C-alpha positions in Angstrom: -4.7 9.6 23.7 -1.3 10.3 22.4 -0.6 8.7 19.0 2.6 8.1 17.0 2.4 7.3 13.3 5.4 6.0 11.4 6.0 6.8 7.7 6.1 9.7 5.2 4.1 8.8 2.1 0.6 9.2 0.8 -0.7 6.2 2.8 0.6 7.8 6.0 -1.0 11.2 5.2 -4.3 9.4 4.7 -3.9 7.5 7.9 -3.0 10.7 9.8 -6.0 12.5 8.3 -8.4 9.8 9.3 -6.9 9.1 12.8 -7.0 12.9 13.5 -10.8 12.7 13.1 -11.1 10.5 16.2 -12.3 12.1 19.4 -9.9 9.8 21.3 -6.8 11.6 19.9 -5.5 14.6 21.8 -2.0 14.7 20.5 -0.4 13.1 17.4 3.2 12.8 16.1 4.4 11.5 12.7 7.9 10.2 12.1 9.1 11.5 9.8 5.8 12.7 8.1 5.7 15.2 5.2 4.3 18.7 4.4 0.8 17.3 4.3 0.8 15.6 7.7 2.2 18.8 9.3 -0.9 20.6 8.0 -3.5 18.4 9.7 -5.2 19.3 13.0 -7.0 17.1 15.5 -10.8 17.1 15.7 -10.7 16.7 19.5 -8.9 20.0 20.3 -7.6 21.6 17.1 -4.0 20.8 18.0 -1.6 20.5 15.0 -0.1 17.2 14.1 3.6 17.3 14.8 6.3 15.9 12.5 9.3 14.2 14.1 12.6 14.1 12.2 13.2 10.3 12.6 13.0 7.9 9.8 10.4 5.1 10.0 13.1 2.4 9.9 15.5 4.1 12.4 14.3 1.7 15.1 16.8 2.6 17.9 16.0 6.3 17.6 12.2 5.6 17.5 12.4 3.5 20.6 14.4 6.2 22.4 11.9 8.8 21.3 9.0 6.6 22.6 10.7 6.3 26.0 10.9 10.1 26.2 7.4 10.9 24.9 5.4 7.8 25.9 2.9 7.4 23.1 -0.2 5.5 24.1 -0.5 3.8 20.7 1.8 3.6 17.6 0.5 3.0 14.0 3.0 1.7 11.4 2.5 2.6 7.8 5.3 1.4 5.6 6.4 -2.2 4.7 10.1 -1.5 5.3 9.6 -0.6 9.0 7.5 -3.8 9.5 10.0 -6.0 7.8 12.8 -4.4 9.9 10.9 -5.5 13.1 9.7 -2.2 14.5 6.7 -3.9 16.0 8.8 -6.4 17.9 11.1 -3.7 19.2 8.2 -1.5 20.5 6.5 -4.5 22.1 9.7 -5.6 23.8 9.8 -2.2 25.5 6.1 -2.4 26.6 4.6 0.0 24.0 1.3 -0.7 22.3 1.7 -0.8 18.5 -0.4 -1.7 15.5 1.0 -3.8 12.7 2.3 -7.4 12.1 5.5 -8.4 13.8 8.6 -9.3 11.9 7.7 -12.9 11.3 4.2 -12.1 10.1 5.5 -9.3 7.9 7.4 -11.9 5.9 4.3 -12.3 3.8 5.4 -9.1 2.1 9.1 -8.9 3.0 9.9 -12.2 1.3 8.1 -13.3 -1.8 9.8 -16.7 -1.5 8.3 -17.2 2.0 4.9 -16.0 0.8 4.8 -18.2 -2.3 5.9 -21.3 -0.3 3.2 -20.6 2.3 0.5 -20.4 -0.4 1.5 -23.6 -2.0 1.7 -25.5 1.3 -1.7 -24.2 2.5 -3.7 -24.5 -0.7 -4.2 -20.8 -1.4 -5.0 -20.4 -5.1 -2.0 -18.8 -6.8 0.1 -18.9 -10.0 2.5 -21.6 -11.0 5.9 -20.5 -9.7 9.5 -21.3 -8.8 12.1 -19.7 -6.6 15.7 -19.4 -7.7 19.1 -18.0 -6.9 20.8 -19.5 -10.0 20.0 -17.5 -13.2 20.5 -20.6 -15.4 17.8 -22.6 -13.5 15.5 -19.5 -13.5 15.8 -19.2 -17.3 15.0 -22.9 -17.7 11.8 -22.3 -15.7 11.0 -19.2 -17.8 11.3 -21.4 -20.9 8.7 -23.8 -19.5 6.4 -20.8 -19.2 7.3 -19.8 -22.8 8.6 -16.5 -21.4 5.2 -15.3 -20.2 6.0 -14.6 -16.6 6.6 -12.1 -13.8 10.1 -12.1 -12.4 10.1 -10.8 -8.8 12.8 -9.8 -6.4 12.4 -11.7 -3.2 12.7 -8.7 -0.8 11.2 -5.2 -0.6 11.8 -2.9 -3.5 9.4 0.0 -3.0 6.8 -1.7 -5.2 9.1 -1.8 -8.2 10.8 -5.2 -7.9 8.6 -6.9 -10.4 9.5 -7.2 -14.1 6.9 -8.5 -16.5 7.8 -10.5 -19.6 5.8 -11.7 -22.6 8.7 -13.4 -24.4 11.6 -15.6 -23.5 14.1 -12.9 -24.4 12.3 -10.4 -22.1 12.2 -13.0 -19.3 15.9 -13.8 -19.6 16.7 -10.1 -19.5 14.6 -9.7 -16.4 16.4 -12.6 -14.6 19.8 -11.1 -15.5 18.7 -7.6 -14.4 17.7 -8.8 -10.9 20.0 -11.8 -10.2 23.1 -10.8 -12.1 23.1 -7.0 -12.4 21.5 -6.6 -8.9 19.1 -3.9 -10.1 17.3 -4.1 -6.7 20.4 -4.8 -4.6 20.1 -7.4 -1.8 16.3 -7.6 -2.3 17.1 -9.5 -5.5 19.4 -12.1 -3.9 16.8 -14.6 -4.8 13.8 -14.4 -7.1 10.3 -15.8 -7.7 9.3 -16.6 -11.3 5.6 -16.7 -11.7 3.4 -17.5 -14.6 1.7 -14.4 -16.1 -1.9 -14.6 -14.9 -4.5 -13.2 -17.3 -7.7 -11.6 -16.1 -8.9 -8.5 -14.2 -6.6 -7.6 -11.2 -8.1 -6.2 -8.0 -6.8 -5.2 -4.6 -8.3 -6.8 -1.6 -7.7 -5.6 2.0 -8.5 -7.4 5.2 -8.0 -6.1 8.8 -6.8 -9.0 11.0 -6.4 -9.6 14.7 -4.7 -13.0 14.8 -7.9 -15.0 14.5 -10.5 -12.8 12.7 -10.2 -11.1 9.3 -12.6 -8.4 8.2 -12.7 -7.9 4.4 -12.8 -4.3 2.9 -14.8 -3.5 -0.3 -13.0 -3.9 -3.6 -10.5 -1.4 -5.1 -8.3 -1.4 -8.2 -4.7 -0.1 -8.4 -3.0 1.1 -11.6 0.7 -0.1 -11.3 2.1 0.8 -14.7 3.5 4.3 -15.2 1.7 5.2 -18.4 -1.8 5.3 -19.8 -3.2 2.0 -21.1 -1.1 0.0 -18.6 2.1 0.8 -20.4 5.5 1.6 -19.1 7.4 0.4 -16.0 5.8 -0.9 -12.8 5.5 1.7 -10.1 4.3 1.9 -6.5 0.9 2.8 -7.9 -0.3 5.7 -10.1 -3.9 5.8 -8.9 -6.8 3.8 -7.7 -10.5 3.8 -7.1 -13.1 2.0 -4.9 -15.4 0.2 -5.3 -14.4 -1.8 -8.4 -17.4 -3.2 -10.2 -15.9 -6.6 -11.2 -17.3 -8.5 -8.1 -20.7 -8.4 -6.5 -20.8 -8.4 -2.7 -21.6 -12.1 -2.8 -18.7 -12.8 -5.2 -16.4 -10.7 -3.0 -17.4 -12.7 0.1 -16.7 -16.0 -1.9 -13.3 -14.7 -3.0 -12.5 -13.8 0.6 -13.5 -17.3 1.7 -11.3 -19.0 -0.9 -8.3 -16.9 0.1 -8.7 -15.7 3.7 -10.0 -19.0 5.2 -7.0 -21.1 4.1 -4.7 -18.2 4.9 -6.0 -18.0 8.5 -5.8 -21.7 8.9 -2.2 -21.7 7.5 -1.2 -19.0 10.0 -2.7 -21.0 12.9 -0.9 -24.2 11.7 2.5 -22.3 11.3 2.1 -20.4 14.6 2.0 -17.0 12.9 0.0 -14.4 14.7 -0.9 -11.7 12.2 -2.3 -8.5 13.7 -2.5 -5.8 11.1 -3.6 -5.4 7.5 -3.3 -8.1 4.9 -3.4 -6.9 1.3 -3.6 -9.6 -1.3 -3.3 -8.6 -4.9 -5.7 -10.9 -6.7 -6.2 -11.8 -10.4 -9.7 -12.8 -11.4 -8.8 -15.6 -13.9 -11.1 -17.8 -16.0 -10.3 -20.6 -13.5 -11.1 -18.5 -10.4 -9.4 -15.9 -8.2 -5.6 -16.3 -7.7 -3.3 -14.4 -5.4 -0.5 -12.6 -7.2 1.3 -11.7 -4.0 0.6 -10.7 -0.4 1.3 -7.3 1.2 1.3 -6.8 5.0 0.2 -3.2 5.3 -2.4 -0.8 3.9 -1.9 -0.2 0.2 -0.6 3.0 -1.3 -2.6 4.5 -3.0 -5.5 2.2 -1.9 -5.6 3.8 1.6 -6.4 7.1 0.0 -9.7 5.8 -1.4 -10.6 3.4 1.4 -10.4 5.9 4.3 -12.7 8.6 2.8 -15.3 5.8 2.5 -14.7 4.3 6.0 -17.3 5.5 8.5 -15.8 3.8 11.6 -13.4 5.5 14.0 -10.0 4.2 12.7 -8.4 4.4 16.1 -11.0 2.0 17.5 -10.6 -0.4 14.6 -6.8 -0.5 14.9 -7.0 -1.0 18.7 -9.4 -3.9 18.1 -6.9 -5.4 15.6 -4.1 -5.1 18.1 -6.1 -6.4 21.1 -7.8 -9.4 19.3 -11.4 -8.1 19.5 -12.2 -7.6 15.8 -15.0 -10.2 16.1 -17.0 -7.6 18.0 -16.7 -4.9 15.3 -18.7 -4.2 12.1 -17.0 -2.3 9.4 -19.1 0.5 8.0 -18.6 2.0 4.5 -20.1 5.0 2.7 -21.9 4.3 -0.5 -19.8 6.9 -2.3 -17.3 6.0 -4.9 -13.7 7.4 -4.5 -11.0 8.0 -7.0 -7.3 8.9 -6.4 -5.0 10.1 -9.1 -1.2 10.2 -8.4 0.9 13.1 -9.5 4.5 12.0 -10.0 7.9 13.6 -10.5 9.4 13.7 -14.0 11.4 10.5 -14.6 9.6 8.4 -12.0 9.8 5.4 -11.5 13.4 5.9 -12.8 15.6 8.8 -11.7 13.9 12.0 -10.7 14.8 15.3 -9.2 13.5 16.9 -6.0 12.8 20.5 -4.8 10.3 21.6 -7.5 7.8 24.1 -6.1 4.2 22.8 -6.1 1.5 25.3 -7.2 -2.3 25.2 -6.9 -2.7 23.1 -3.7 -5.1 25.6 -2.1 -7.2 25.8 -5.2 -7.5 22.0 -5.4 -8.3 21.7 -1.8 -11.1 24.3 -2.1 -13.1 22.0 -4.4 -16.0 20.0 -3.1 -15.4 16.5 -1.7 -11.7 16.7 -2.6 -8.6 15.8 -0.5 -5.0 16.2 -1.7 -2.9 13.6 0.1 0.8 14.4 0.2 3.3 11.6 -0.6 6.7 13.0 -1.5 6.6 16.6 -0.3 8.5 18.8 2.0 8.4 22.4 3.1 11.4 24.6 2.1 11.7 28.4 2.5 8.0 28.7 3.2 7.0 26.8 0.1 5.9 23.2 -0.5 8.2 21.3 -2.8 8.6 17.9 -4.3 10.6 15.4 -2.3 9.9 12.0 -3.9 8.8 10.0 -6.9 5.1 10.0 -6.2 4.3 13.5 -5.0 0.5 13.8 -4.4 -2.6 11.6 -4.4 -5.4 13.9 -5.6 -8.5 12.2 -4.3 -12.3 12.9 -4.7 -15.5 11.1 -3.7 -19.1 11.3 -5.0 -22.3 9.3 -5.3 -21.1 7.8 -8.6 -17.7 6.7 -9.9 -18.0 9.0 -13.0 -18.5 12.1 -10.8 -15.8 11.1 -8.4 -13.4 10.7 -11.3 -14.4 14.0 -12.9 -13.8 15.8 -9.5 -10.4 14.1 -9.0 -9.2 15.2 -12.5 -10.7 18.7 -12.0 -8.6 19.0 -8.8 -5.5 17.6 -10.6 -6.0 20.4 -13.2 -5.4 23.0 -10.4 -2.0 21.5 -9.4 1.3 21.8 -11.2 5.0 21.5 -10.7 7.9 21.2 -13.1 8.0 17.7 -14.7 4.7 16.6 -13.2 3.1 13.6 -14.9 0.0 11.5 -14.1 -2.2 8.9 -15.8 -5.3 10.1 -17.5 -7.2 6.7 -17.4 -7.7 6.0 -13.7 -11.0 4.1 -13.3 -11.5 3.9 -17.1 -11.8 0.1 -17.0 -14.7 0.3 -14.6 -16.5 2.9 -16.6 -16.1 0.9 -19.8 
């Protein structure tokens, strides 16, 4: 089977690593990939994974490449490509592809669409309003006493959310997005949402249009600095499982969210075949959805896939073909921790091209995998090429041991300006 994977981040390296383990795969391409994906080899025949110099959102070039190389199956990683309609374009040309179509991808591509859907279909979520006018938005912020999340409607690489705990902060956030256009066209409209209090967890569910299969729990760390301080990022680390829900409680949260979501999709004629990723706050009044994502999380993928015991190719084919009801997801009992190494200045401005040292030493440690995110190969060396550079990941029978191994591996790696959080999984261990 010939596979094409779209994307270039840590999520995509993790997908490539897991897909390459399938005996079904005899050749794999990644567009555009990174230095890590180019280092993977297929379990079936030892063939190297091949990077293709086409961006994941360059849909005409991808379709042309597909006609030339005829992949049997394409797997889409990033939200931008889904929101741009790459699934629709491939399907129109007769190619089999995994991921939600453009309409279904609106759950992530438009927070206004998503919030309206939740309110109409009784999915538990925060009090919210949608606005284009900054004056009206500020009036709503005042009703919430300034304790709110101000969110750009469109995609902003996980950074289009500004949190406020006072009215002055909320008004500045509204101006930053709607007036100063900090996130460009993604901020043409905004959602203002009450600031939910509780423990936040990441849920994932694989869907095939009528069936949703829930993953175990995980917890992301969005803020840039220790203690959940600093700006929001795309994610500075994660772990799985998170101890804040029992299996029974997780199933109940899934019922409260996924059942009305599936019913709402059926009522609205939305066929969602892909990965639904709700961010959920466990509040005193029950679980509430903060927002929906329409793809694997990054860095959640980096802790889910080392625990997944199924053949990922078979799972994604079942999701695409509507046969998930015949599949049972199987998970290792191991805990898994991923710590992200970021470029100096991230999530603000950062440089590129810093030589990364210690990758081989980290990879030599037991039960460790270093997933590449923003990396490239230059003059025979691996260098930084993005804000989030590496996802240093480890797994072990206990969360404490997995965490210790991940930080031991991180201690082997360095590049100029590197920073990372030192408290990944600390909430669980407390």
